CHARMM-style PDB file with segment names, atoms N, HN, CA, C and O in Angstrom:
ATOM      1  N   UNK     1       0.852  -1.203   0.019  1.00  0.00      PROA
ATOM      2  CA  UNK     1       0.013   0.002  -0.018  1.00  0.00      PROA
ATOM      3  C   UNK     1       0.888   1.268   0.002  1.00  0.00      PROA
ATOM      4  O   UNK     1       1.826   1.392   0.790  1.00  0.00      PROA
ATOM      5  N   UNK     2       0.565   2.130  -0.831  1.00  0.00      PROA
ATOM      6  HN  UNK     2      -0.197   2.029  -1.470  1.00  0.00      PROA
ATOM      7  CA  UNK     2       1.365   3.361  -1.034  1.00  0.00      PROA
ATOM      8  C   UNK     2       0.914   4.487  -0.107  1.00  0.00      PROA
ATOM      9  O   UNK     2      -0.250   4.554   0.287  1.00  0.00      PROA
ATOM     10  N   UNK     3       1.855   5.371   0.234  1.00  0.00      PROA
ATOM     11  HN  UNK     3       2.800   5.317  -0.087  1.00  0.00      PROA
ATOM     12  CA  UNK     3       1.505   6.521   1.051  1.00  0.00      PROA
ATOM     13  C   UNK     3       0.889   7.689   0.235  1.00  0.00      PROA
ATOM     14  O   UNK     3       0.449   8.699   0.784  1.00  0.00      PROA
ATOM     15  N   UNK     4       0.882   7.496  -1.087  1.00  0.00      PROA
ATOM     16  HN  UNK     4       1.239   6.675  -1.533  1.00  0.00      PROA
ATOM     17  CA  UNK     4       0.296   8.516  -1.954  1.00  0.00      PROA
ATOM     18  C   UNK     4      -1.220   8.509  -1.925  1.00  0.00      PROA
ATOM     19  O   UNK     4      -1.822   7.435  -1.927  1.00  0.00      PROA
ATOM     20  N   UNK     5      -1.866   9.685  -1.897  1.00  0.00      PROA
ATOM     21  HN  UNK     5      -1.378  10.558  -1.895  1.00  0.00      PROA
ATOM     22  CA  UNK     5      -3.375   9.681  -1.866  1.00  0.00      PROA
ATOM     23  C   UNK     5      -3.921   9.283  -3.248  1.00  0.00      PROA
ATOM     24  O   UNK     5      -3.269   9.454  -4.278  1.00  0.00      PROA
ATOM     25  N   UNK     6      -5.107   8.762  -3.219  1.00  0.00      PROA
ATOM     26  HN  UNK     6      -5.637   8.623  -2.382  1.00  0.00      PROA
ATOM     27  CA  UNK     6      -5.799   8.303  -4.460  1.00  0.00      PROA
ATOM     28  C   UNK     6      -6.407   9.588  -5.065  1.00  0.00      PROA
ATOM     29  O   UNK     6      -7.437  10.073  -4.596  1.00  0.00      PROA
ATOM     30  N   UNK     7      -5.779  10.107  -6.072  1.00  0.00      PROA
ATOM     31  HN  UNK     7      -4.943   9.712  -6.453  1.00  0.00      PROA
ATOM     32  CA  UNK     7      -6.184  11.406  -6.691  1.00  0.00      PROA
ATOM     33  C   UNK     7      -7.609  11.330  -7.238  1.00  0.00      PROA
ATOM     34  O   UNK     7      -8.322  12.332  -7.195  1.00  0.00      PROA
ATOM     35  N   UNK     8      -8.041  10.198  -7.743  1.00  0.00      PROA
ATOM     36  HN  UNK     8      -7.461   9.384  -7.779  1.00  0.00      PROA
ATOM     37  CA  UNK     8      -9.366  10.027  -8.325  1.00  0.00      PROA
ATOM     38  C   UNK     8     -10.458  10.324  -7.256  1.00  0.00      PROA
ATOM     39  O   UNK     8     -11.462  10.991  -7.506  1.00  0.00      PROA
ATOM     40  N   UNK     9     -10.175   9.767  -6.031  1.00  0.00      PROA
ATOM     41  HN  UNK     9      -9.359   9.225  -5.828  1.00  0.00      PROA
ATOM     42  CA  UNK     9     -11.164   9.933  -4.965  1.00  0.00      PROA
ATOM     43  C   UNK     9     -11.136  11.393  -4.463  1.00  0.00      PROA
ATOM     44  O   UNK     9     -12.172  11.929  -4.069  1.00  0.00      PROA
ATOM     45  N   UNK    10      -9.967  12.024  -4.477  1.00  0.00      PROA
ATOM     46  HN  UNK    10      -9.126  11.588  -4.798  1.00  0.00      PROA
ATOM     47  CA  UNK    10      -9.874  13.406  -4.031  1.00  0.00      PROA
ATOM     48  C   UNK    10     -10.615  14.345  -5.023  1.00  0.00      PROA
ATOM     49  O   UNK    10     -11.304  15.276  -4.608  1.00  0.00      PROA
ATOM     50  N   UNK    11     -10.458  14.082  -6.323  1.00  0.00      PROA
ATOM     51  HN  UNK    11      -9.898  13.325  -6.661  1.00  0.00      PROA
ATOM     52  CA  UNK    11     -11.106  14.909  -7.338  1.00  0.00      PROA
ATOM     53  C   UNK    11     -12.583  14.754  -7.286  1.00  0.00      PROA
ATOM     54  O   UNK    11     -13.282  15.708  -7.625  1.00  0.00      PROA
ATOM     55  N   UNK    12     -13.129  13.626  -6.886  1.00  0.00      PROA
ATOM     56  HN  UNK    12     -12.561  12.850  -6.610  1.00  0.00      PROA
ATOM     57  CA  UNK    12     -14.562  13.404  -6.837  1.00  0.00      PROA
ATOM     58  C   UNK    12     -15.237  13.857  -5.536  1.00  0.00      PROA
ATOM     59  O   UNK    12     -16.463  13.848  -5.424  1.00  0.00      PROA
ATOM     60  N   UNK    13     -14.397  14.260  -4.538  1.00  0.00      PROA
ATOM     61  HN  UNK    13     -13.402  14.267  -4.629  1.00  0.00      PROA
ATOM     62  CA  UNK    13     -14.881  14.622  -3.213  1.00  0.00      PROA
ATOM     63  C   UNK    13     -15.842  15.804  -3.332  1.00  0.00      PROA
ATOM     64  O   UNK    13     -15.532  16.779  -4.018  1.00  0.00      PROA
ATOM     65  N   UNK    14     -16.992  15.734  -2.681  1.00  0.00      PROA
ATOM     66  HN  UNK    14     -17.243  14.943  -2.124  1.00  0.00      PROA
ATOM     67  CA  UNK    14     -17.977  16.774  -2.769  1.00  0.00      PROA
ATOM     68  C   UNK    14     -17.957  17.594  -1.448  1.00  0.00      PROA
ATOM     69  O   UNK    14     -18.446  17.147  -0.410  1.00  0.00      PROA
ATOM     70  N   UNK    15     -17.374  18.801  -1.535  1.00  0.00      PROA
ATOM     71  HN  UNK    15     -16.976  19.163  -2.378  1.00  0.00      PROA
ATOM     72  CA  UNK    15     -17.213  19.652  -0.350  1.00  0.00      PROA
ATOM     73  C   UNK    15     -18.558  20.165   0.173  1.00  0.00      PROA
ATOM     74  O   UNK    15     -18.657  20.556   1.336  1.00  0.00      PROA
ATOM     75  N   UNK    16     -19.597  20.169  -0.676  1.00  0.00      PROA
ATOM     76  HN  UNK    16     -19.517  19.852  -1.621  1.00  0.00      PROA
ATOM     77  CA  UNK    16     -20.890  20.698  -0.267  1.00  0.00      PROA
ATOM     78  C   UNK    16     -21.569  19.839   0.769  1.00  0.00      PROA
ATOM     79  O   UNK    16     -22.502  20.294   1.431  1.00  0.00      PROA
ATOM     80  N   UNK    17     -21.110  18.565   0.934  1.00  0.00      PROA
ATOM     81  HN  UNK    17     -20.353  18.195   0.397  1.00  0.00      PROA
ATOM     82  CA  UNK    17     -21.672  17.680   1.918  1.00  0.00      PROA
ATOM     83  C   UNK    17     -21.079  17.881   3.331  1.00  0.00      PROA
ATOM     84  O   UNK    17     -21.576  17.319   4.307  1.00  0.00      PROA
ATOM     85  N   UNK    18     -20.031  18.675   3.419  1.00  0.00      PROA
ATOM     86  HN  UNK    18     -19.626  19.132   2.626  1.00  0.00      PROA
ATOM     87  CA  UNK    18     -19.417  18.943   4.693  1.00  0.00      PROA
ATOM     88  C   UNK    18     -20.323  19.830   5.561  1.00  0.00      PROA
ATOM     89  O   UNK    18     -21.029  20.702   5.054  1.00  0.00      PROA
ATOM     90  N   UNK    19     -20.286  19.590   6.874  1.00  0.00      PROA
ATOM     91  HN  UNK    19     -19.712  18.882   7.285  1.00  0.00      PROA
ATOM     92  CA  UNK    19     -21.136  20.382   7.787  1.00  0.00      PROA
ATOM     93  C   UNK    19     -20.383  21.665   8.142  1.00  0.00      PROA
ATOM     94  O   UNK    19     -19.158  21.645   8.254  1.00  0.00      PROA
ATOM     95  N   UNK    20     -21.084  22.756   8.316  1.00  0.00      PROA
ATOM     96  HN  UNK    20     -22.079  22.772   8.225  1.00  0.00      PROA
ATOM     97  CA  UNK    20     -20.450  24.008   8.754  1.00  0.00      PROA
ATOM     98  C   UNK    20     -20.287  23.880  10.304  1.00  0.00      PROA
ATOM     99  O   UNK    20     -21.192  23.435  11.009  1.00  0.00      PROA
ATOM    100  N   UNK    21     -19.108  24.286  10.783  1.00  0.00      PROA
ATOM    101  HN  UNK    21     -18.372  24.648  10.211  1.00  0.00      PROA
ATOM    102  CA  UNK    21     -18.846  24.312  12.198  1.00  0.00      PROA
ATOM    103  C   UNK    21     -18.334  25.677  12.579  1.00  0.00      PROA
ATOM    104  O   UNK    21     -17.813  26.411  11.740  1.00  0.00      PROA
ATOM    105  N   UNK    22     -18.481  26.020  13.849  1.00  0.00      PROA
ATOM    106  HN  UNK    22     -18.904  25.423  14.530  1.00  0.00      PROA
ATOM    107  CA  UNK    22     -17.998  27.273  14.377  1.00  0.00      PROA
ATOM    108  C   UNK    22     -16.803  26.980  15.280  1.00  0.00      PROA
ATOM    109  O   UNK    22     -16.867  26.128  16.166  1.00  0.00      PROA
ATOM    110  N   UNK    23     -15.724  27.700  15.038  1.00  0.00      PROA
ATOM    111  HN  UNK    23     -15.672  28.392  14.319  1.00  0.00      PROA
ATOM    112  CA  UNK    23     -14.508  27.499  15.838  1.00  0.00      PROA
ATOM    113  C   UNK    23     -14.668  28.157  17.221  1.00  0.00      PROA
ATOM    114  O   UNK    23     -15.254  29.231  17.360  1.00  0.00      PROA
ATOM    115  N   UNK    24     -14.128  27.475  18.221  1.00  0.00      PROA
ATOM    116  HN  UNK    24     -13.652  26.603  18.108  1.00  0.00      PROA
ATOM    117  CA  UNK    24     -14.101  28.027  19.606  1.00  0.00      PROA
ATOM    118  C   UNK    24     -12.681  27.881  20.127  1.00  0.00      PROA
ATOM    119  O   UNK    24     -12.023  26.872  19.873  1.00  0.00      PROA
ATOM    120  N   UNK    25     -12.218  28.860  20.838  1.00  0.00      PROA
ATOM    121  HN  UNK    25     -12.753  29.680  21.045  1.00  0.00      PROA
ATOM    122  CA  UNK    25     -10.960  28.734  21.492  1.00  0.00      PROA
ATOM    123  C   UNK    25     -11.170  27.956  22.811  1.00  0.00      PROA
ATOM    124  O   UNK    25     -11.848  28.419  23.729  1.00  0.00      PROA
ATOM    125  N   UNK    26     -10.576  26.791  22.862  1.00  0.00      PROA
ATOM    126  HN  UNK    26     -10.025  26.416  22.116  1.00  0.00      PROA
ATOM    127  CA  UNK    26     -10.757  25.969  24.076  1.00  0.00      PROA
ATOM    128  C   UNK    26      -9.870  26.501  25.170  1.00  0.00      PROA
ATOM    129  O   UNK    26     -10.308  26.590  26.317  1.00  0.00      PROA
ATOM    130  N   UNK    27      -8.655  26.854  24.867  1.00  0.00      PROA
ATOM    131  HN  UNK    27      -8.299  26.782  23.936  1.00  0.00      PROA
ATOM    132  CA  UNK    27      -7.730  27.327  25.868  1.00  0.00      PROA
ATOM    133  C   UNK    27      -7.042  28.576  25.309  1.00  0.00      PROA
ATOM    134  O   UNK    27      -5.888  28.507  24.886  1.00  0.00      PROA
ATOM    135  N   UNK    28      -7.748  29.724  25.303  1.00  0.00      PROA
ATOM    136  HN  UNK    28      -8.685  29.779  25.647  1.00  0.00      PROA
ATOM    137  CA  UNK    28      -7.119  30.915  24.722  1.00  0.00      PROA
ATOM    138  C   UNK    28      -5.950  31.405  25.555  1.00  0.00      PROA
ATOM    139  O   UNK    28      -5.909  31.208  26.769  1.00  0.00      PROA
ATOM    140  N   UNK    29      -5.023  32.032  24.905  1.00  0.00      PROA
ATOM    141  HN  UNK    29      -5.056  32.193  23.918  1.00  0.00      PROA
ATOM    142  CA  UNK    29      -3.868  32.579  25.583  1.00  0.00      PROA
ATOM    143  C   UNK    29      -4.282  33.791  26.427  1.00  0.00      PROA
ATOM    144  O   UNK    29      -5.159  34.566  26.044  1.00  0.00      PROA
ATOM    145  N   UNK    30      -3.623  33.933  27.593  1.00  0.00      PROA
ATOM    146  HN  UNK    30      -2.911  33.304  27.904  1.00  0.00      PROA
ATOM    147  CA  UNK    30      -3.890  35.047  28.468  1.00  0.00      PROA
ATOM    148  C   UNK    30      -3.302  36.305  27.841  1.00  0.00      PROA
ATOM    149  O   UNK    30      -2.359  36.267  27.050  1.00  0.00      PROA
ATOM    150  N   UNK    31      -3.909  37.422  28.234  1.00  0.00      PROA
ATOM    151  HN  UNK    31      -4.675  37.453  28.876  1.00  0.00      PROA
ATOM    152  CA  UNK    31      -3.396  38.709  27.700  1.00  0.00      PROA
ATOM    153  C   UNK    31      -2.171  39.105  28.485  1.00  0.00      PROA
ATOM    154  O   UNK    31      -1.937  38.595  29.581  1.00  0.00      PROA
ATOM    155  N   UNK    32      -1.376  40.024  27.927  1.00  0.00      PROA
ATOM    156  HN  UNK    32      -1.566  40.439  27.037  1.00  0.00      PROA
ATOM    157  CA  UNK    32      -0.155  40.484  28.577  1.00  0.00      PROA
ATOM    158  C   UNK    32      -0.482  41.141  29.896  1.00  0.00      PROA
ATOM    159  O   UNK    32       0.264  40.990  30.863  1.00  0.00      PROA
ATOM    160  N   UNK    33      -1.580  41.865  29.957  1.00  0.00      PROA
ATOM    161  HN  UNK    33      -2.187  41.988  29.171  1.00  0.00      PROA
ATOM    162  CA  UNK    33      -1.989  42.538  31.174  1.00  0.00      PROA
ATOM    163  C   UNK    33      -2.293  41.507  32.304  1.00  0.00      PROA
ATOM    164  O   UNK    33      -1.891  41.692  33.452  1.00  0.00      PROA
ATOM    165  N   UNK    34      -2.993  40.450  31.948  1.00  0.00      PROA
ATOM    166  HN  UNK    34      -3.320  40.299  31.015  1.00  0.00      PROA
ATOM    167  CA  UNK    34      -3.288  39.395  32.962  1.00  0.00      PROA
ATOM    168  C   UNK    34      -2.019  38.784  33.484  1.00  0.00      PROA
ATOM    169  O   UNK    34      -1.879  38.579  34.690  1.00  0.00      PROA
ATOM    170  N   UNK    35      -1.097  38.489  32.607  1.00  0.00      PROA
ATOM    171  HN  UNK    35      -1.211  38.655  31.628  1.00  0.00      PROA
ATOM    172  CA  UNK    35       0.163  37.882  32.998  1.00  0.00      PROA
ATOM    173  C   UNK    35       0.923  38.826  33.932  1.00  0.00      PROA
ATOM    174  O   UNK    35       1.463  38.384  34.946  1.00  0.00      PROA
ATOM    175  N   UNK    36       0.969  40.080  33.613  1.00  0.00      PROA
ATOM    176  HN  UNK    36       0.530  40.439  32.789  1.00  0.00      PROA
ATOM    177  CA  UNK    36       1.658  41.071  34.433  1.00  0.00      PROA
ATOM    178  C   UNK    36       0.991  41.201  35.852  1.00  0.00      PROA
ATOM    179  O   UNK    36       1.674  41.309  36.870  1.00  0.00      PROA
ATOM    180  N   UNK    37      -0.311  41.184  35.859  1.00  0.00      PROA
ATOM    181  HN  UNK    37      -0.866  41.096  35.032  1.00  0.00      PROA
ATOM    182  CA  UNK    37      -1.045  41.272  37.137  1.00  0.00      PROA
ATOM    183  C   UNK    37      -0.723  40.046  38.007  1.00  0.00      PROA
ATOM    184  O   UNK    37      -0.490  40.199  39.206  1.00  0.00      PROA
ATOM    185  N   UNK    38      -0.704  38.892  37.459  1.00  0.00      PROA
ATOM    186  HN  UNK    38      -0.893  38.768  36.485  1.00  0.00      PROA
ATOM    187  CA  UNK    38      -0.372  37.652  38.168  1.00  0.00      PROA
ATOM    188  C   UNK    38       1.063  37.675  38.683  1.00  0.00      PROA
ATOM    189  O   UNK    38       1.347  37.259  39.806  1.00  0.00      PROA
ATOM    190  N   UNK    39       1.964  38.176  37.827  1.00  0.00      PROA
ATOM    191  HN  UNK    39       1.734  38.514  36.915  1.00  0.00      PROA
ATOM    192  CA  UNK    39       3.388  38.280  38.282  1.00  0.00      PROA
ATOM    193  C   UNK    39       3.544  39.208  39.426  1.00  0.00      PROA
ATOM    194  O   UNK    39       4.291  38.916  40.360  1.00  0.00      PROA
ATOM    195  N   UNK    40       2.844  40.358  39.394  1.00  0.00      PROA
ATOM    196  HN  UNK    40       2.237  40.595  38.635  1.00  0.00      PROA
ATOM    197  CA  UNK    40       2.928  41.317  40.528  1.00  0.00      PROA
ATOM    198  C   UNK    40       2.306  40.734  41.754  1.00  0.00      PROA
ATOM    199  O   UNK    40       2.842  40.918  42.847  1.00  0.00      PROA
ATOM    200  N   UNK    41       1.204  40.041  41.635  1.00  0.00      PROA
ATOM    201  HN  UNK    41       0.769  39.893  40.747  1.00  0.00      PROA
ATOM    202  CA  UNK    41       0.545  39.440  42.795  1.00  0.00      PROA
ATOM    203  C   UNK    41       1.410  38.356  43.449  1.00  0.00      PROA
ATOM    204  O   UNK    41       1.388  38.218  44.672  1.00  0.00      PROA
ATOM    205  N   UNK    42       2.159  37.597  42.675  1.00  0.00      PROA
ATOM    206  HN  UNK    42       2.177  37.709  41.681  1.00  0.00      PROA
ATOM    207  CA  UNK    42       2.979  36.548  43.244  1.00  0.00      PROA
ATOM    208  C   UNK    42       4.230  37.115  43.877  1.00  0.00      PROA
ATOM    209  O   UNK    42       4.803  36.480  44.762  1.00  0.00      PROA
ATOM    210  N   UNK    43       4.685  38.313  43.448  1.00  0.00      PROA
ATOM    211  HN  UNK    43       4.219  38.829  42.729  1.00  0.00      PROA
ATOM    212  CA  UNK    43       5.898  38.915  44.022  1.00  0.00      PROA
ATOM    213  C   UNK    43       5.620  39.566  45.354  1.00  0.00      PROA
ATOM    214  O   UNK    43       6.545  39.742  46.147  1.00  0.00      PROA
ATOM    215  N   UNK    44       4.362  39.936  45.638  1.00  0.00      PROA
ATOM    216  HN  UNK    44       3.610  39.793  44.994  1.00  0.00      PROA
ATOM    217  CA  UNK    44       4.075  40.607  46.905  1.00  0.00      PROA
ATOM    218  C   UNK    44       3.580  39.703  47.978  1.00  0.00      PROA
ATOM    219  OT1 UNK    44       3.305  40.155  49.089  1.00  0.00      PROA
TER     220      UNK     44
END
């Protein structure tokens, strides 16, 4: 079995059957301000 994709199947793929999804940030990065506040709180 080859690692190459089957181009015939890829060309026939129907994107209209895909479901629409909405992206959500599961673990968003903290802001610089939040990080600075936490750093100051831990120093005192």
